[in-house]
TITI-275333 format. One record per residue: y, x, z of N, C-alpha, C, O in turn. Coordinates in steps of 0.2 Angstrom, whole numbers, padded with zeros to 4 digits, always signed. Each point is the difference from the previous one (the first is absolute). Layout:
# residues N
YXZYXZYXZYXZ
...
***
This chain:
# residues 324
+0354+0513+0293+0006-0004-0002+0006+0003+0005-0002+0000+0006
+0008+0001-0008+0005+0003+0004+0003-0006+0004+0000-0006-0002
+0001+0008+0008+0003-0005+0005+0007-0001-0002+0004+0004-0001
-0002-0011+0001+0007-0002-0002+0004+0000+0006-0002+0001+0006
+0009-0001-0008+0005+0000+0006-0001-0006+0004+0001+0001+0006
-0002-0007-0008+0000-0006+0005-0006+0001+0005+0000-0001+0005
-0006+0004-0008-0006+0002+0004+0002+0005+0006-0002-0001+0005
+0006+0006-0007+0002+0005+0005+0005-0003+0005-0001+0001+0006
+0005-0006-0008+0005-0003+0005-0004-0004+0004+0001+0000+0006
-0006-0004-0008-0004-0004+0004-0004+0004+0005-0001-0002+0006
-0002+0007-0008-0003+0005+0004+0004+0002+0006-0002+0001+0006
+0008+0001-0008+0005+0003+0005+0002-0005+0005+0000+0001+0006
+0001-0007-0008+0001-0006+0004-0005-0001+0005+0001-0002+0006
-0008+0002-0009-0005-0001+0005-0001+0005+0005-0002-0002+0006
+0003+0008-0008+0000+0005+0005+0005+0000+0005-0001+0001+0006
+0007-0003-0008+0006-0001+0005-0002-0006+0004+0002+0001+0006
-0005-0006-0008-0001-0006+0004-0005+0002+0005+0000-0004+0006
-0004+0009-0007-0006+0001+0005+0003+0004+0006-0004+0001+0005
+0010+0002-0005+0003+0004+0005+0002-0004+0006+0004-0005-0002
-0005+0006+0008+0002-0004+0005+0008+0000+0001+0002-0006+0001
+0001+0011-0002+0008+0000+0000+0002-0005-0005+0005-0003+0001
-0007+0003-0007+0002-0004-0006-0001-0007+0002+0004-0005-0001
-0010+0003+0004-0002-0007+0002+0005-0002+0005+0002-0006+0000
-0001+0010+0005+0005-0002+0006+0007-0001-0003+0003-0005+0002
-0001+0010-0006+0007-0001-0003+0000-0007-0005+0005-0003+0001
-0010+0002-0004+0000-0006-0005+0000-0006+0005+0004-0005-0002
-0008+0005+0007+0000-0006+0005+0007-0001+0003+0002-0006+0001
+0001+0011+0001+0007+0000+0003+0005-0003-0004+0004-0004+0001
-0004+0007-0008+0004-0003-0005-0001-0007-0001+0005-0004-0001
-0011+0002+0000-0001-0007-0001+0002-0004+0005+0003-0006+0000
-0005+0008+0007+0002-0004+0005+0008-0001+0001+0002-0005+0002
+0001+0011-0003+0008+0000+0000+0002-0006-0005+0005-0003+0002
-0007+0003-0008+0002-0004-0005-0001-0008+0002+0004-0004-0001
-0010+0003+0004-0002-0007+0002+0004-0002+0006+0002-0005+0000
-0001+0010+0005+0005-0001+0005+0007-0002-0002+0003-0005+0003
-0001+0008-0008+0007-0001-0002+0000-0007-0003+0005-0004+0001
-0010+0002-0005+0000-0007-0003-0001-0005+0005+0003-0005+0000
-0007+0006+0006+0000-0005+0005+0006-0001+0004+0002-0005+0001
+0002+0011+0000+0006-0001+0003+0005-0004-0004+0004-0004+0003
-0004+0006-0009+0005-0004-0005-0002-0007+0000+0005-0005+0000
-0011+0003+0000-0002-0007+0000+0001-0003+0007+0002-0006+0000
-0002+0009+0005+0001-0002+0007+0008-0002+0000+0002-0005+0003
+0002+0010-0005+0007-0001+0000+0002-0006-0005+0004-0005+0003
-0007+0004-0009+0002-0005-0004-0003-0007+0003+0004-0005-0001
-0010+0005+0004-0002-0006+0003+0004-0002+0006+0002-0006+0001
+0001+0010+0003+0004-0001+0006+0007-0003-0003+0002-0005+0003
+0001+0008-0008+0006-0002-0002-0001-0007-0003+0005-0004+0000
-0010+0003-0004-0001-0006-0004-0001-0006+0005+0003-0005+0000
-0007+0006+0006-0001-0005+0005+0006-0002+0003+0002-0006+0001
+0002+0011+0001+0007-0002+0004+0005-0003-0005+0004-0004+0002
-0004+0007-0008+0004-0003-0005-0001-0008-0001+0004-0004-0001
-0011+0003+0000-0002-0007-0001+0003-0005+0006+0002-0005-0001
-0003+0008+0007+0002-0004+0006+0008-0002-0001+0002-0005+0002
+0002+0010-0004+0007+0000-0001+0002-0005-0006+0004-0005+0001
-0007+0006-0006+0002-0003-0006-0002-0008+0000+0004-0004-0003
-0009+0003+0007-0002-0007+0000+0005-0004+0004+0000-0006-0001
+0004+0009+0005+0005-0004+0004+0007+0001-0003+0005-0003+0002
-0004+0007-0008+0006+0000-0003+0002-0006-0003-0004-0003-0004
+0010+0001+0005+0002-0007-0003+0003+0001-0007+0002-0005-0003
-0001+0011+0001+0003+0001-0007-0005+0005-0004-0005+0002+0002
+0007+0000-0008-0004+0004-0004+0001+0007+0003+0006+0003+0000
-0011+0001+0001+0000+0006+0003+0002+0006-0005+0003+0005+0002
-0004-0007-0008+0002+0005-0005+0007+0000-0003+0003+0004-0003
+0000-0010+0004+0007-0001-0003+0006-0002+0005+0005-0001-0002
-0007+0001+0008+0005-0002+0005+0005+0006+0002-0003+0005+0000
+0009-0007+0000+0005+0005+0002+0002+0000+0007+0006+0000+0002
-0010-0001+0003+0001-0001+0007-0005+0003+0004-0006+0000-0002
+0007+0002+0008-0005+0003+0004+0001-0003+0007+0004+0003+0004
-0007-0009-0002+0001-0003+0007-0007-0003+0002+0000-0006+0000
-0005+0010+0001-0006-0003+0002+0000-0003+0007-0005-0004+0001
+0010+0005+0003+0001-0003+0006+0003-0007+0000+0001-0004+0005
+0001+0002-0011+0004-0007-0001-0005-0005+0001-0006+0000+0000
+0009-0006+0000-0004-0006+0000+0002-0005-0006+0005-0004+0001
-0008+0004-0006-0007+0003-0002+0002+0008-0002+0005+0002-0001
-0011+0002+0001+0001+0007-0002+0002+0001-0007-0003-0004-0004
+0008+0008+0003+0002+0002-0007+0000+0007-0001+0004+0004+0003
-0008-0001-0008+0001+0007-0001-0004+0001-0007-0004-0003-0002
+0007+0008-0001-0002+0002-0007+0001+0007-0001+0004+0004+0003
-0007-0001-0009+0001+0007-0001+0004+0002-0006+0000+0005-0003
+0003-0010+0000+0004+0001-0006+0005+0006+0000+0000+0004-0004
+0004-0004+0009+0005+0005+0001-0003+0006+0002+0002+0006-0002
-0008-0006+0006-0003+0007+0002-0003+0003-0006+0000+0006-0001
-0004-0010-0003-0003+0003-0006+0005+0003-0005+0000+0005-0003
+0006-0009+0002+0005+0002-0004+0003+0007+0002+0001+0005-0003
+0001-0005+0010+0003+0006+0003-0005+0006-0001+0002+0006-0001
-0008-0007+0003-0005+0006+0000-0001+0002-0007+0000+0007-0001
-0001-0011-0004-0001+0003-0007+0006+0003-0003+0000+0005-0003
+0006-0008+0004+0006+0003-0003+0002+0006+0004+0002+0005-0004
-0002-0004+0010+0001+0006+0003-0005+0006-0002+0002+0005+0000
-0008-0007+0000-0005+0005-0003+0001+0002-0007-0001+0006-0001
+0003-0011-0003+0001+0002-0007+0006+0005+0000+0000+0005-0004
+0006-0007+0007+0005+0005+0001-0002+0007+0002+0002+0005-0003
-0006-0005+0008-0002+0007+0003-0004+0003-0005+0001+0006-0001
-0005-0009-0003-0004+0003-0005+0004+0003-0006-0001+0005-0002
+0006-0009+0000+0004+0002-0006+0004+0006+0002+0001+0004-0004
+0001-0003+0010+0003+0006+0002-0004+0006+0002+0001+0005-0002
-0007-0006+0005-0004+0005+0003-0004+0003-0005-0001+0006+0000
-0002-0010-0004-0005+0003-0005+0003+0006-0004-0003+0005-0001
+0008-0007-0003+0003+0006-0005+0002+0006+0004-0001+0005-0002
+0004-0006+0008+0003+0005+0004-0006+0004+0003+0000+0006+0000
-0005-0009+0002-0006+0003+0002-0004+0005-0005-0002+0005+0001
+0002-0008-0007-0003+0004-0006+0004+0006-0001-0003+0005-0001
+0010-0006+0001+0004+0006-0001-0001+0005+0005+0000+0006-0002
+0000-0008+0008-0001+0005+0006-0007+0003-0001+0000+0007+0001
-0005-0010-0002-0007+0002-0001+0000+0005-0005-0003+0006+0000
+0006-0007-0006+0000+0005-0006+0004+0006+0002-0002+0005-0002
+0008-0006+0005+0004+0006+0002-0004+0004+0005+0000+0007-0001
-0003-0009+0006-0004+0004+0005-0006+0003-0004-0002+0006+0002
-0002-0009-0006-0006+0002-0003+0001+0005-0006-0004+0004-0002
+0010-0005-0002+0000+0003-0006+0007+0004-0002+0001+0003-0004
+0004-0005+0008+0007+0003-0001+0002+0005+0005+0003+0005-0001
-0004-0007+0008+0003+0004+0005-0004+0006+0001-0006+0000-0001
+0010+0006+0003-0004+0006+0001-0004-0001+0007+0001-0004+0004
-0006+0008-0003-0005-0001+0005+0004+0000+0007-0002-0004+0004
+0007+0009-0003+0003+0000+0006+0004-0006+0002+0001-0001+0006
+0001-0003-0011+0003-0006+0001-0004-0006+0000+0001-0005+0004
-0007+0005-0008-0004-0005+0000-0004-0002+0006-0001-0006+0002
-0001+0011+0001-0004-0001+0007+0004-0003+0005-0002-0005+0003
+0008+0008-0001+0004-0003+0005+0002-0007-0002+0000-0005+0004
+0002+0003-0010+0001-0006-0003-0005-0005+0001+0000-0006+0003
-0006+0008-0005-0006-0004+0001-0002-0002+0008-0002-0005+0002
+0004+0010+0002-0001-0001+0007+0005-0005+0003-0002-0004+0004
+0008+0005-0006+0005-0005+0002-0002-0007-0002+0001-0005+0004
-0004+0004-0010-0002-0007-0003-0006-0002+0004+0000-0006+0002
-0004+0010+0000-0006-0002+0005+0003-0002+0006-0003-0005+0003
+0008+0008+0000+0003-0002+0007+0003-0007-0001+0000-0004+0005
+0003+0003-0011+0004-0007+0000-0005-0005+0000+0001-0006+0002
-0007+0007-0005-0006-0005+0000-0002-0002+0007-0003-0005+0001
+0004+0010+0004-0003-0001+0006+0006-0003+0005-0002-0002+0006
+0008+0000-0008+0005-0002+0004-0002-0008+0001-0001-0003-0004
+0002+0001+0011-0002-0007+0002+0005-0005-0004+0006+0002-0001
-0008-0008+0000+0004-0005-0004+0006-0002+0005+0005-0001-0003
-0006+0001+0009+0006-0002+0004+0005+0005+0000+0006-0002+0000
-0007+0008-0001+0005+0005-0001+0004-0001-0007+0006+0000+0000
-0010-0002-0005+0004-0002-0006+0004-0006+0001+0005+0000-0003
-0008-0005+0007+0004-0006+0001+0007+0002+0003+0005-0003-0001
-0006+0007+0007+0006+0001+0003+0005+0004-0004+0006-0001+0000
-0008+0006-0004+0004+0003-0004+0003-0004-0006+0006+0000-0001
-0010-0005-0001+0003-0005-0005+0005-0004+0003+0005-0002-0003
-0006-0001+0009+0005-0004+0003+0007+0004+0002+0005-0003+0000
-0006+0009+0003+0006+0003+0002+0004+0004-0006+0006+0000+0000
-0010+0003-0004+0003+0004-0005+0000-0004-0007+0006+0000-0003
-0012-0002+0000+0000-0003-0006+0004-0006-0002+0004+0000-0004
-0004-0005+0009+0003-0006-0001+0008+0001-0001+0002-0003-0004
+0001+0007+0009+0007+0000-0001+0002+0004-0006+0005-0002-0004
-0009+0007+0002+0002+0004-0006-0002-0004-0007+0003+0002-0005
-0006-0007+0005-0002-0004-0006+0005-0005-0001+0000-0003-0006
+0005+0002+0010+0005-0005-0001+0004+0002-0007+0002-0004-0004
+0000+0011+0004+0003+0002-0006-0004-0001-0006+0003-0002-0006
-0009+0003+0006-0005-0001-0006+0000-0007-0002+0000-0002-0006
+0000-0002+0011-0001-0008-0001+0007-0002-0004-0001-0004-0004
+0006+0006+0007+0007-0002-0003+0000+0003-0008+0003-0004-0004
-0005+0010+0003+0000+0003-0007-0005-0004-0004+0002-0002-0006
-0008+0000+0008-0004-0004-0004+0002-0007-0001+0000-0003-0005
+0004+0000+0010+0002-0007-0001+0006+0001-0005+0001-0005-0004
+0003+0010+0004+0006+0000-0004-0002+0001-0008+0003-0003-0004
-0008+0008+0003-0002+0002-0007-0006-0004-0002-0001+0000-0006
-0003-0002+0010-0007-0003-0002+0000-0007+0003-0006-0003-0001
+0011+0000+0003+0000-0007+0003-0002-0005-0005-0003-0005+0001
+0005+0007-0008-0002-0005-0005-0007-0001-0001-0002-0005-0003
-0002+0009+0006-0008-0001-0001-0003-0005+0005-0006-0001-0001
+0010-0002+0005-0002-0005+0005-0004+0004+0006+0001-0002+0006
-0005+0006-0008-0004+0004+0005+0004+0004+0005-0001+0000+0006
+0006+0003-0009+0005+0004+0004+0006-0003+0002+0005+0003+0001
-0005-0010-0002+0006-0003+0002+0000-0002+0007-0004-0004+0003
+0009+0007+0001+0000-0001+0007+0004-0006+0002+0006+0000+0000
-0010-0006+0001+0003-0006+0001+0002-0001+0007+0005-0004+0002
-0008+0007+0003+0002-0001+0007+0002+0006+0003-0004+0005-0001
+0009-0005+0005+0002+0006+0004-0004+0002+0006-0003-0005+0003
+0002+0011-0002-0004+0002+0006-0002+0007-0001+0000+0003-0005
-0003+0000+0011-0003+0007-0001-0006+0000-0005-0003-0005-0002
+0002+0011+0000-0005+0001-0005-0007+0000+0003-0004+0004-0001
+0002-0010+0004-0006-0001+0003-0004-0005-0004-0002-0005+0002
+0001+0008-0008-0003-0005-0006-0007+0003-0002-0002+0005+0002
-0001-0009-0007-0006+0003-0003+0001+0006-0004-0005+0004+0000
+0011-0003-0003+0001+0006-0003+0000+0006+0004-0003+0005-0002
+0006-0006+0008+0000+0006+0005-0007+0001+0002-0002+0006+0001
-0002-0011+0001-0007+0001+0002-0004+0003-0006-0004+0005+0002
+0005-0006-0008-0003+0003-0006+0001+0007+0000-0004+0004-0001
+0011-0002+0002+0002+0007+0000-0004+0004+0006-0002+0005-0001
+0002-0008+0007-0003+0003+0006-0007+0001-0001-0003+0005+0001
-0001-0011-0004-0007+0001-0001-0001+0005-0006-0005+0004+0001
+0009-0003-0006-0001+0005-0005+0000+0007+0004-0004+0005-0002
+0009-0004+0007+0000+0007+0003-0006+0001+0004-0002+0005+0001
-0001-0011+0002-0006+0001+0004-0006+0001-0004-0004+0004+0002
+0003-0007-0008-0006+0001-0004+0001+0006-0004-0005+0003-0003
+0011+0000+0002+0001+0006-0004-0005+0006+0001-0003+0003-0004
+0003-0001+0011-0005+0006+0001-0007-0002-0001-0004+0005-0002
+0002-0011+0003-0007-0001-0001-0002+0000-0008-0005+0004-0002
+0009-0007-0002-0001+0001-0007+0000+0007-0003-0003+0002-0004
+0008+0001+0007+0001+0007-0002-0005+0005+0002-0003+0004-0004
+0000-0005+0010-0006+0004+0002-0006-0001-0004-0003+0005-0003
+0001-0011+0002-0006-0001-0004+0001+0002-0008-0004+0003-0003
+0010-0005+0001+0001+0002-0007+0001+0008-0001-0003+0002-0005
+0006+0001+0009+0000+0008+0000-0007+0003+0000-0001+0004-0004
-0004-0007+0008-0006+0003+0000-0004-0002-0006-0004+0004-0002
+0005-0009-0001-0003-0002-0006+0003+0005-0006-0004+0002-0004
+0010-0001+0004+0003+0004-0005-0003+0007+0000-0001+0004-0005
+0000-0001+0012-0002+0006+0001-0008+0001-0003-0002+0006-0001
-0001-0012+0000-0007+0001-0002-0001-0001-0008-0005+0001-0002
+0011-0001-0001+0000+0000-0007-0003+0006-0003+0001+0006+0003
-0006-0006-0008-0003+0006-0003+0005+0005-0002+0004-0001-0004
-0005+0007+0007+0005+0005-0002-0001+0003-0007+0004+0002-0003
-0010-0003+0001-0002+0003-0007+0004-0005-0005+0002+0003-0005
-0001-0009+0006+0003-0004-0004+0008+0002+0000+0003+0000-0006
+0000+0001+0011+0007+0002+0001+0001+0007-0004+0004+0000-0003
-0009+0004+0005+0001+0007-0004-0001+0000-0007+0003+0003-0004
-0007-0008+0002-0001-0001-0008+0006-0002-0003+0002+0002-0005
+0001-0007+0008+0006-0003-0002+0006+0005+0000+0003+0000-0005
-0003+0004+0010+0005+0005+0000-0001+0005-0006+0005+0003-0003
-0011-0001+0002-0002+0005-0005+0002-0003-0007+0001+0004-0004
-0001-0010+0003+0001-0003-0006+0008-0001-0001+0002-0003-0005
+0002+0005+0010+0007+0000-0001+0003-0007+0003+0006-0001-0001
-0009-0002+0005+0003-0006+0004+0004+0002+0005-0001+0005+0003
+0007-0009-0002+0004+0001+0006-0003-0002+0006-0005-0004+0000
+0008+0005+0006-0002-0002+0006-0001-0008+0001-0005-0002+0002
+0010-0001-0005+0000-0007+0000-0005-0003-0004-0004-0005+0001
+0003+0008-0007-0006-0002-0005-0007+0001+0004-0004-0004-0001
+0003+0009+0004-0006+0001+0004-0001-0005+0005-0005-0003+0000
+0010+0001+0004+0000-0005+0005-0002-0007-0004-0004-0004+0003
+0008+0003-0008-0001-0007-0004-0007-0001-0003-0003-0005+0000
+0001+0011-0003-0007-0001-0003-0006+0002+0004-0005-0002-0002
+0006+0005+0007-0006+0003+0004+0000-0003+0007-0005-0003+0002
+0011+0004+0002+0000-0002+0007+0000-0008+0001-0004-0002+0004
+0009-0001-0007+0001-0007+0001-0006-0004-0002-0002-0005+0004
-0001+0006-0010-0006-0004-0002-0006+0001+0005-0003-0005+0002
+0002+0011+0001-0005+0002+0004+0001-0004+0007-0004-0002+0003
+0011+0002-0001+0001-0003+0007+0002-0007+0000+0002-0003+0005
-0003-0001-0011+0002-0007+0000-0003-0004+0005+0003-0004+0003
-0010+0005-0003-0004-0005+0005+0002+0002+0007+0001-0004+0004
+0001+0011-0003+0002+0002+0007+0007-0003+0002+0001-0002+0005
+0003+0002-0010+0007-0003+0001-0001-0008+0002+0004-0002+0004
-0008-0001-0008-0001-0007+0002-0003-0001+0007+0002-0005+0004
-0007+0009-0002-0003+0000+0006+0005+0001+0006+0001-0004+0005
+0003+0009-0006+0006+0002+0004+0005-0006+0001+0002-0001+0005
-0001-0002-0011+0005-0005+0000-0002-0006+0004+0003-0004+0004
-0010+0002-0005-0003-0006+0004+0000+0002+0007+0000-0005+0004
-0001+0011-0002+0000+0002+0007+0007-0001+0003+0000-0003+0006
+0005+0005-0009+0007-0001+0002+0001-0008+0000+0004-0002+0005
-0006-0001-0010+0001-0007+0000-0003-0004+0006+0003-0005+0003
-0009+0007-0001-0003-0003+0006+0004+0001+0006+0000-0004+0004
+0003+0010-0003+0004+0001+0006+0007-0004-0001+0002-0003+0005
+0000+0002-0011+0007-0004-0001-0002-0007+0002+0004-0003+0003
-0009+0000-0005-0002-0007+0001-0001-0001+0007+0002-0005+0003
-0005+0010+0001-0001-0002+0007+0004+0003+0005-0001+0000+0006
+0007+0003-0008+0004+0004+0005+0003-0006+0004+0003-0005-0002
-0002+0007+0009+0002-0005+0005+0006+0002+0003+0005-0003-0001
-0005+0009+0005+0005+0001+0005+0007+0002-0004+0005-0002+0002
-0006+0006-0007+0006+0002-0003+0004-0006-0004+0006+0000+0001
-0010-0004-0003+0003-0006-0004+0003-0005+0006+0005-0002-0001
-0009+0002+0006+0003-0005+0006+0007+0003+0003+0004-0004+0002
-0004+0011-0002+0007+0002+0003+0005+0000-0005+0006-0001+0002
-0007+0001-0009+0005+0001-0005+0002-0007-0002+0006-0002-0001
-0011-0003+0000+0002-0006-0004+0003-0005+0005-0002-0001+0006
+0007-0003-0009+0003-0006+0003-0004-0006-0002+0001-0002-0005
-0006+0000+0009-0005-0005-0003+0003-0007-0001+0005-0002+0004
-0007-0002-0009+0002-0007-0001-0005-0003-0005-0003+0004-0004
+0002-0010+0005-0005-0004-0004+0004-0003-0006+0000-0006-0001
+0003+0010-0003+0003-0002-0006-0002+0005-0006+0000+0006+0001
-0002-0009-0007-0001+0004-0006+0006+0001-0004+0003-0005-0002
-0001+0011+0001+0006+0001-0004-0001+0005-0005-0003+0005+0001
+0005-0006-0007+0000+0005-0005+0005+0006+0000+0000+0005-0003
+0005-0006+0008+0005+0005+0001-0003+0005+0005+0000-0001+0006
-0003+0006-0008-0003+0005+0004+0004+0004+0005-0002+0003+0005
+0009-0003-0006+0005+0003+0004+0002-0004+0006+0003+0002+0005
-0005-0009-0005+0002-0004+0005-0005+0001+0006-0006+0001+0000
+0009-0001+0007-0004+0001+0006-0005-0006+0000+0002-0006-0002
-0008+0007+0004-0005-0005+0001-0006+0002-0003-0001+0005-0003
-0004-0010+0004-0007+0001-0003-0005+0001+0005+0002-0001+0006
-0008+0002-0008-0005+0002+0005-0006+0002-0003-0001-0001-0006
-0004+0004+0010-0006+0003-0003-0005-0003+0005+0001-0002+0006
-0008+0003-0008-0005-0002+0004+0000+0004+0007-0001-0003+0005
+0000+0009-0006+0000+0005+0006+0005-0001+0004+0000+0000+0007
+0007+0000-0009+0006-0001+0004-0001-0006+0004+0002-0001+0006
-0004-0005-0009+0000-0006+0003-0005-0001+0005+0001-0002+0006
-0007+0006-0007-0005+0000+0006+0003+0004+0006-0001-0002+0005
+0004+0007-0007+0002+0005+0006+0006-0004+0004+0000+0001+0006
+0004-0005-0010+0006-0003+0003-0002-0006+0004+0003-0002+0005
-0008-0002-0007-0002-0006+0003-0006+0000+0004-0001-0005+0004
-0003+0010-0003-0006+0000+0003+0001-0001+0008-0004-0004+0002
+0008+0007+0001+0001+0000+0007+0002-0007+0003-0002-0002+0005
+0006-0001-0009+0003-0006+0002-0004-0006-0002+0002-0006+0001
-0007+0007-0005-0004-0006-0003-0005-0002+0005-0003+0004+0004
+0002-0011-0004-0006-0003+0003-0006+0002-0003-0001+0003-0005
-0005-0006+0007-0006+0001-0003-0001-0003-0007-0002+0004-0005
+0005-0009+0004+0000-0003-0007+0005+0004-0005-0002+0001-0005
+0008+0001+0008+0004+0005-0004-0003+0006-0002+0001+0003-0005
-0005+0000+0010-0004+0006-0002-0005-0001-0005-0001+0004-0005
-0002-0010+0005-0005-0002-0006+0004+0000-0006-0003+0002-0006
+0009-0005+0006+0004+0000-0006+0002+0007-0003+0000+0001-0006
+0001+0003+0011+0002+0007-0002-0006+0004-0003+0000+0004-0005
-0006-0006+0008-0006+0003-0003-0002-0003-0007-0002+0004-0004
+0004-0010+0003-0001-0003-0007+0005+0004-0005-0003+0001-0005
+0009+0001+0007+0004+0004-0004-0003+0007-0001+0000+0003-0005
-0003+0000+0010-0003+0006+0000-0006+0000-0005-0002+0005-0003
-0002-0011+0003-0005-0001-0005+0002+0001-0007-0003+0003-0004
+0009-0006+0003+0003+0000-0007+0002+0008-0002-0002+0002-0006
+0004+0001+0011+0002+0007-0001-0007+0004-0001+0000+0005-0005
-0005-0006+0008-0006+0003+0000-0003-0001-0007-0003+0004-0004
+0004-0010+0001-0003-0002-0007+0004+0004-0005-0003+0002-0005
+0010-0002+0006+0004+0003-0005-0002+0008+0000+0000+0003-0006
-0001+0000+0012-0002+0007+0000-0006+0001-0004-0001+0005-0003
-0004-0009+0004-0007+0001-0003+0001-0001-0007-0003+0004-0004
+0007-0009+0001+0001-0001-0007+0004+0006-0003-0002+0002-0005
+0006+0001+0009+0004+0006-0003-0005+0006-0001+0000+0003-0005
-0004-0002+0011-0005+0006-0001-0005-0002-0005-0002+0005-0003
+0000-0011+0002-0005-0002-0005+0003+0002-0007-0004+0002-0004
+0010-0004+0003+0003+0001-0006+0001+0007-0002-0001+0002-0005
+0002+0002+0010+0001+0008-0001-0007+0002-0002-0001+0005-0004
-0004-0007+0008-0007+0003-0002-0002-0002-0007-0003+0004-0003
+0005-0010+0001-0002-0003-0007+0004+0005-0005-0003+0001-0005
+0009+0000+0006+0004+0004-0004-0003+0007-0001-0001+0003-0006
-0001+0000+0012-0002+0007+0000-0007+0000-0004-0002+0004-0004
-0002-0009+0006-0007-0001-0004+0001-0001-0007-0004+0003-0004
+0009-0007+0002+0001-0001-0008+0002+0007-0003-0002+0001-0006
+0006+0003+0009+0002+0006-0002-0005+0005-0001-0001+0004-0005
-0004-0004+0010-0005+0005+0000-0005-0002-0006-0003+0004-0003
+0002-0011+0002-0004-0002-0005+0003+0002-0007-0004+0002-0005
+0010-0003+0004+0004+0002-0006-0001+0007-0001-0001+0002-0006
+0002+0002+0011+0000+0008+0000-0007+0002-0002-0001+0004-0005
-0004-0007+0008-0007+0001-0002-0002-0001-0007-0003+0003-0004
+0006-0009+0002-0001-0002-0007+0003+0004-0005-0003+0002-0006
+0009+0000+0007+0004+0005-0004-0003+0007-0001+0000+0003-0005
-0003-0001+0011-0003+0006+0000-0007+0000-0004-0003+0005-0001
***
């Protein structure tokens, strides 16, 4: 009887498992995965313990209160403003950064000549390595003053949307400015990952489409973008993770206040990371527990975002496998 393919694969796996190097590598890989899970569990346990200590003494609702005064008598603090600011600024950043990043990645990988593509890719790589405090200083010194004109234009022509209605005068230290700055910061990350995914698109598919008379855009639309869709989602979630947790750049640019306003051009607002950075040094022990409680919420939000991204990618892989 002829040996079947599954039998050959099992035989190869058995031989591979008997080699010392493979056993060592397998043990190290398994140990690394277990260590990562233990570290994540330890972080979650520490944050949960300290958060419970803080929330148990909070005199108001932790999730709906628009104030942060854990040193008061009684203590009053909540995350409503912080959650709103974090989510809104991250959404603005993603709406701006993702389309631009896809366009840059496509230009580098499929449109630009090689002499231009390599230096441009190198510049994008360098932008991803710039420290966040540098972005923050640039945003405070350069971006904020130059956004006054844009804010006035949006207020004049799009003020009827309520979102772009500037109700309070002041410098452009708003969630809208933070969203633009975060978009600039996450743009290199999304571009780098997306570019590498596009470069892995099967060349045979692209050449076949060109041979059938497809234009360059039709090749990208029918061959490159479908292949790189899961990579685009992964890159976007990676950028979103940085946008959610960005600290110093937001702390330098934003004019914090504990008010929720739908007028995105008005100064004020707050994010989890910015609030922790601004309040940690002056906080007493109980105040630090309150900040840790807000950090736990950010930790959970980040886990949910990553979990949703994994689920979307898994669903697309299942759909692609079923279609094949």
